[in-house]
C-alpha positions in Angstrom: 92.6 119.7 101.2 92.6 116.4 103.1 90.6 113.3 103.1 89.4 113.5 106.7 86.9 110.7 107.2 88.0 107.9 109.7 91.4 109.5 110.3 92.6 110.3 113.8 94.5 113.4 114.7 97.6 111.3 115.1 97.3 109.8 111.6 96.7 113.2 110.2 100.0 114.4 111.7 101.9 111.4 110.4 100.2 111.5 107.0 97.8 109.1 105.4 98.5 105.6 104.2 97.0 105.4 100.7 96.5 102.1 98.8 96.0 102.2 95.0 94.3 99.0 93.7 96.1 98.7 90.4 95.1 96.6 87.4 96.9 98.4 84.6 93.9 100.1 83.1 93.7 103.8 82.3 91.4 104.3 85.3 94.0 102.7 87.5 96.7 104.9 86.2 94.5 107.9 86.8 93.9 106.7 90.4 97.7 106.3 90.9 98.5 109.8 89.6 95.7 111.3 91.8 97.0 109.4 94.8 100.6 110.7 94.2 99.3 114.2 94.0 97.3 114.0 97.2 100.2 112.4 99.1 102.4 115.2 97.9 99.9 117.8 99.2 99.0 116.1 102.5 101.9 113.9 103.4 102.0 110.2 104.1 102.9 107.2 101.9 101.4 105.4 99.0 101.3 101.7 98.1 100.4 100.3 94.7 98.9 96.8 95.0 98.8 94.7 91.8 97.2 91.3 92.1 97.6 88.6 89.4 94.3 86.7 89.3 95.6 83.2 88.8 92.1 81.8 89.3 91.2 83.0 85.8 93.3 80.1 84.3 91.9 77.1 86.1 90.0 76.0 83.0 92.7 77.0 80.4 94.4 73.6 80.1 93.8 73.7 76.3 95.9 76.8 76.1 99.1 76.1 78.1 100.7 79.4 77.3 97.7 81.5 78.4 98.9 82.1 81.9 102.5 82.9 80.7 101.1 85.5 78.3 98.9 87.0 81.1 101.9 87.1 83.5 104.0 89.0 81.0 101.1 91.5 80.6 100.9 91.7 84.3 104.6 92.5 84.6 104.2 95.2 82.0 101.4 96.8 84.1 103.8 96.8 87.1 106.5 98.4 85.0 104.1 101.1 83.9 103.2 101.8 87.5 106.9 102.0 88.4 107.4 104.6 85.6 104.5 106.7 86.8 106.0 106.8 90.3 109.4 107.7 88.9 108.0 110.5 86.8 105.4 111.9 89.3 106.4 110.6 92.7 109.7 112.4 93.3 110.2 112.8 97.0 107.1 110.7 97.8 107.3 107.5 99.9 105.8 105.1 97.4 106.1 101.4 96.6 104.6 98.5 94.7 103.4 95.2 96.0 102.7 92.3 93.7 100.6 89.3 94.8 98.7 86.4 93.3 95.1 85.6 94.2 91.7 87.0 94.0 92.1 90.8 93.6 89.2 91.9 95.7 90.1 89.6 98.6 93.7 90.6 98.5 93.0 94.3 98.4 90.8 94.1 101.4 93.2 91.8 103.3 96.1 94.1 102.6 94.2 97.2 103.7 93.3 95.5 107.0 96.8 94.2 107.6 98.6 97.5 106.9 96.0 99.8 108.5 95.4 101.6 105.2 93.5 104.9 105.6 92.0 105.1 102.1 91.8 102.9 99.0 91.8 104.4 95.5 90.3 101.9 93.1 89.0 101.6 89.6 85.3 100.7 89.4 86.2 97.2 88.4 86.8 96.3 92.1 83.6 97.8 93.3 82.7 94.8 95.5 85.5 95.8 98.0 83.2 98.6 99.3 81.2 96.0 101.3 84.2 94.6 103.2 86.8 97.4 103.2 88.1 98.5 106.6 88.6 102.1 105.3 86.9 104.5 102.9 87.1 103.6 99.2 87.4 106.2 96.4 86.4 104.9 93.0 88.1 106.6 90.1 86.3 107.6 87.9 83.2 108.0 90.0 80.9 110.7 91.3 81.7 113.6 93.6 78.9 114.3 96.0 78.5 118.0 97.0 76.0 118.8 99.8 74.4 122.2 99.3 72.0 124.3 101.4 70.3 127.6 100.6 73.5 129.7 100.9 76.0 130.5 98.2 79.2 129.1 99.8 79.8 126.5 97.1 79.8 129.1 94.3 83.1 130.4 95.7 84.7 127.0 95.3 83.7 126.1 91.8 87.3 126.1 90.6 88.3 123.6 93.3 85.3 121.4 92.7 86.0 121.4 88.9 89.7 120.6 89.6 88.9 117.5 91.7 86.3 116.4 89.1 88.9 116.7 86.3 91.7 114.9 88.3 89.4 112.0 89.1 87.6 112.0 85.8 84.4 112.1 87.8 81.0 113.8 87.4 79.5 115.9 90.2 76.3 115.1 92.1 74.8 118.3 93.7 72.7 117.4 96.7 70.5 120.2 97.8 69.2 119.5 101.4 66.2 121.3 103.0 66.4 120.7 106.8 62.6 120.5 107.4 63.1 119.3 111.0 64.0 122.8 112.2 60.8 124.3 111.0 57.4 124.1 112.8 54.1 123.8 111.0 53.6 127.5 111.6 56.7 128.3 109.7 55.6 127.2 106.3 56.5 130.5 104.7 60.1 130.3 105.9 60.3 126.7 104.8 59.0 127.4 101.3 61.6 130.2 101.1 64.5 127.9 102.0 63.3 125.3 99.5 63.2 127.9 96.8 66.6 129.3 97.7 68.1 125.8 97.8 66.7 125.0 94.4 68.1 128.2 93.0 71.5 127.4 94.5 71.5 124.0 92.9 70.7 125.5 89.5 73.3 128.2 89.8 76.1 125.8 90.8 75.1 123.3 88.2 75.3 125.9 85.5 78.7 127.1 86.6 80.1 123.5 86.6 78.7 123.0 83.1 80.4 126.2 82.0 83.7 124.6 83.4 83.0 121.5 81.3 82.1 119.3 84.3 79.1 116.9 83.9 76.7 117.2 86.8 73.3 116.3 88.0 71.1 117.8 90.7 69.1 116.3 93.5 66.8 118.2 95.9 65.7 116.4 99.1 64.2 117.3 102.5 65.2 115.7 105.7 67.9 115.4 108.3 71.1 116.4 106.4 73.3 113.6 107.8 70.7 111.0 106.8 70.3 112.5 103.3 74.0 112.6 102.7 74.5 109.0 103.7 71.5 107.9 101.6 72.8 109.8 98.5 76.3 108.3 99.1 74.9 104.8 99.2 73.1 105.4 95.9 76.2 106.6 94.1 79.6 105.2 93.1 81.6 107.8 94.8 85.1 109.2 94.3 84.4 111.4 97.4 82.1 113.6 99.3 83.4 117.2 99.0 82.2 119.7 101.6 83.0 123.2 102.6 83.7 123.3 106.4 82.0 126.7 106.5 84.1 128.5 109.0 82.2 131.7 108.3 78.8 130.6 109.7 77.1 127.8 111.5 74.8 125.6 109.5 72.8 122.4 109.6 75.3 121.0 107.0 78.1 121.7 109.4 76.3 119.8 112.1 75.6 116.9 109.7 79.2 116.5 108.7 80.4 116.5 112.3 77.7 113.8 113.1 79.0 111.7 110.2 82.6 112.1 111.3 81.7 111.0 114.8 80.2 107.9 113.4 82.6 106.9 110.6 81.2 103.4 110.0 78.1 105.0 108.5 80.1 106.3 105.5 82.0 104.1 103.0 83.3 107.0 100.9 86.1 109.5 101.8 85.2 113.0 102.9 87.2 115.8 101.4 86.8 118.9 103.6 88.1 122.4 103.3 87.4 125.8 104.8 85.2 128.1 103.0 87.1 130.9 101.1 87.4 134.0 103.1 
């Protein structure tokens, strides 16, 4: 499985450039471990960026040792990241960059300067989503799964559950009814699609719950690409996960291709894989 949004064919062949915004928290460690796993699967290289926020100590004159203590803590975070890379990054091209400054600004600046393809970040740095030059995956976050009235997603429950567990994310199931393809004389067909889509949402939600994955369900009617973008903007996303559906054409297939052709519309990464079988 690959993150495919905003990545050219040339970059896919060379592998992705992954940036982990690292602050030493448990969530940052999860993001680093997830990034190492994905680079191992897909190729590419990974950079850990740790930024010491020296601006925090402008008003700490009364505690002269405060910055020294914080810098020692910062160095410990970097050492922990190094150990994670040593333990789980064998054979992977990975490195650590340490900087001083405002973390959000430095993360965005580094991503622009180094042509990063995707940023993995704890939610603490959520403001970077507005300025990032590439998709941002928040870990933990939410995984958005677009669903239609077919049962393709049911065959991929194990993969969805695995991604949710690895990113410590809950799943948002987005059922989409493409009302634009039905005329006013096709109300019976439209009602059937709505019912089948609702049933698919419930079935997938129950299966994820059985796997121990927290999830919620949304049912909407409209143009699928617009509904996916709208739902993505309403969530703090780890990713959008979609079955490419090689077995059959669908409105969701069309929607994903529309989104990929207009990458600036989507701030989150898209994880795409062929449907089983």
